[in-house]
N, C-alpha and C positions, 0 to 999 in steps of 0.2 A: 654381378648383375644378377638383379630379380629374375627367377623364373616366370612368376606371377605379378601383375602390378593393375589394381583395380582402384580408379578414381572416380568416386562419385556417381556410379553406373542406377540408374533409373529405367524403368521401362513398364508400361501398362497396356492393360489389354480392355478395351471397351470401357474406359474411365476409371478402371479398378487397378491400382499400383500394384504390380506383381513384384518388383524390387524398387526399393526407396534409397536412393542416395548411399548405395553400398562402397566401401571401401577397405580393402585389406591388400597386403602383399604375401607372396609365398617365396620362401627362398629354394634355391638349389638344393638336393638332395634332404628337403625337409618331406615330412608327410603331415598336412595340412588337413584338418577336417571341417566340413560344412554340416553343423548337427543343427537339425530341427524336424519338425513334422512335416507331414505331405501337404501341400500347397504353400509351403514355407518361401519359395521363390527359389529352390534351389537347381533346379531343372532347368528354370529359366537363366539363369546365371551361367550355367554350363554352356548351355546353346549359345550364347555369348560370346563366351570366351573359346570355343570350337569355332567360330566364326557361322555357325548356322543360323545368330538371328542379329539384326541389329536393337541396339539398346535406343531409347527415347534422348539421353541425356548422359554425359560423362564419357570417359575414356578408358581403355583397357590394354596392357600389353602382354604378351605371351611370348617368353624367352626372346624380350626386347623388340617382340614386332607388334606393330598396331594392329589390330585386330581387325579394324576396318580397312585400312589401306594397305596391308601386306598380309591380307589373309589367306592368297596363294602359298606363300613361306610357311605361313603357320601351320597350315593343312599337312606338310612333309614332314612336320618337325613336334605334333603332338598324336599321344595315343588316346584314345576315348571309348568305354566302354558304356554304353546307356543303361537306364535302368532294366529296360524290357530285353532279353535276350533278341538278337538281331541279326543272328548269321542265318547262312543259308539252311535252314533244316533237312531240305532234300539232297545235301551233299555232305561225305563223308567228314570225320574230322580233320584227314589229312589233306582233303580237297580243300576245306575251307581256309586252312593255314598257306596254301599255295596260292590259293586266289589271294589272298592280302598281301601275301609277299609280292605276288606278281604286281599288283596294283602300285605297289611303291618302287617297282624296278629291283627288287632283292629275291635273295630264295630262301628256304629255312634253315638249309645250312650254312649260309654265310652270316645270320645271326644266331644259330642256335645256342651259343654261350647264355646270350640273355634271357632265353626260354628254357633251357634245358630243365631248370629245376622244376618248371611246372610241367614241361613235355612228358617228362618220365613217368607222371602221374596217370595220362591220357593216352601215352604212348600203347598201350594195350589195344584201346578201343580207336585206333586210326583208322579203321575200315568202318567202323559203325556211324549211320546218319547221325548227325547232330541233332536233329528233332529226337532222336531216341535215347537222346543220353539223359542221367540223372541231373538232378539242380546242380550240384556239387560241379560235376564233370561238365555242365556247360558252362557254369561259372569261369571254371581253369580254364575253357577253349577260348571263350571271351578273351579272358584276358592276354592269353598267348597271341591272338590275333591281334590287339591292341597294341603288342609289344614288337612284333613282329618285324617291324622297321628300325626299331631302336629308336625310340622317340626319346626327347629330352623334358619332357613334359607326359604326366600321366594324369587324365580325368577319368574319374570313376563315379559314375552316378547313381546311388543306393545299389552298388555292386553283391550285398548280401542280402537283400529282401528275398524272403521265401526260401533261405538256404537255410539246412540244418546245423546245428551248433557245431558239430565236428567240423564241417564245410566252412563255416565262419572262421573257427579257429586257424584251420590252413590255410584259408584266402588272408589274413590278416598276416600271419608268417612271413607268406610271400612278400606281402607289400612291405614288411621292413627289413627283406634282405636287397627289394628292389632301390629302394632310400639310400642302400649303401653303396650303391654304382652310380650315386650322383642326379639320380632322376626326382626331378620334383613331382610331388603328388599330390592332387586334390580329391578327397574324396567326400561325397556326401552321405549321411545315413541319419533315419529316424531313430536308430537305436542308440542309447545315451549310453550304455554301457560300453558301446564301441570307442567314444569320444577319448576314455583313457590310453587308449590305444595309439592315439595321434601323439605329434610333437607339440601342435598347437592347435586351438579350435576356436571358430565364431559360432555363437550361436545364432541360430537367424529363426524369425519367426513373423510371421505377413509381409515379409519382403524386408524387414529391418533387421541389423546386425544388434544385438541385444549387449554382446560383450565379446572380446576377442582376448586371448592370454591361453598360456600352457594351464589344462587341465587340473594337473595337480594345484597350481597356483590358485585357481577358480574355487576350487573346495578348500583349500587351506585358509585362504582369505575371506571365504563366507562367515560375516560376524553378528548372525544373529541366533538369539537362543532355538536349538532346533531339538525335539523329541519325539521319542517314537511311542505311541500310546495304543494298546493291546487292550480289547475286551471281546467279551462274545457278543456284545452289542454293537456292532460297531457303526451302522446307522445311524442310530438311536443318538449315539455319543459324538458322532458328525454333525449333527444336527442342535445339540448340544453345546459343543466348543462353538460354533459357528457363533453363537450369541453371548460368549463371555467376551467381558472387557479387556483382558489382557490378550486375547488372541487375534495375532497379525494376519494368519492365514492356517489354514487345516485340510491337508486333503489325502484321500487314500493313497497307501501304497502296499500292495498286496494285502496279509492279513492285518496291517497297522494301519495307523494313522499317523502322518507325520504333521506335526505342530510346531508353527514357529509365534514366537509370544514377542508382544510389543514391550515389555518388561522382563527385567532380568528376574527369574524366578528359579527354584531348584525341582527336580523332578519327583523328589519326596513331597515337597509342597502340592503340587498340582496334583498327585495322586492321590494324597489326604484328601484335598477337598473334592474330588470328583466321588472318591469314595462316601463321601459325607451326602453328597447329592445324588446317591442310588446305584452306581456304576461300583458295587462291590467287588467285583473279579477284575477291576482296572489294573493295569499295569505300566508305569511311566520310565522311561529311558532317557537319558542325555546320546546323541548320537552325532556324529560326523556328517556333514553335508555330501551327496554326491551330486555328480553333473545335472543328475535330474531334480534334485532339491534345487540346484542355481538357476538351471533353468526355470522351473515352474515360477519361482521367488521373481526373477526378471518381468517373465510374462506378464504375471501379475499386475507388477509395478508399471509395465509398458501400457496395459490396459487401461490403469487409472489417469496415465497421463496422453493416451491416445488423444 
């Protein structure tokens, strides 16, 4: 049985579509990533799947249960960690955990085996008020509270936003161990580098799914010529390349530009041309596509045909 099954879900606010005909499935024991920028529709979809919001069209099932007709049973089976820290900041770590366990008719001790790997990291602070914890510790506490009743499906809405790099890595390591316990995990993130940590991803923008596949497949199947172009005159070169007939797209990536060409050219040929056109310090390299390259290319295509 699929852990999550979404069929043609749409949702609008004041005439603006937040979700436009969304469909995908998440299997048990799978870590599925919903990847896209702020405003893409990720949180709206999470609220529908966790029975907090009604879709305008389509239907969805969580753990085999209909999100509208069987919402009460779904709420017993899912764990939900919203993007904003939403625990009780004036309660201690231990009090928050006990409170959420009690709500679901269980105890910390009864389900300790599921949260122990996380709890051992926050146990030294168990008497500290939740509002006084660091960002990384708040994240671990929120995840523990979402797991305390042994959910079969876990929803994590941008869980690493605003968290330091070390805590982000620790968090993803914890997710890997959780999926091995046959928990289906749907996680949303705006960070493209986190996409490669998922088993499968859906790229989403403006409420539309651009592509669904395994992240490695997305990168390997990118079939357009892609180059990194570096110069000390980055902005001038950006404007120059946008006027070239061979340019499919060119976008800034850190200290480089990523250039996709509409015809097959070599890095050496492009570099030679640009040097002859006044960019004497330019360097051009063949590169392999990242998830961000894939996303931006699909986004540009989506804008052209919108």
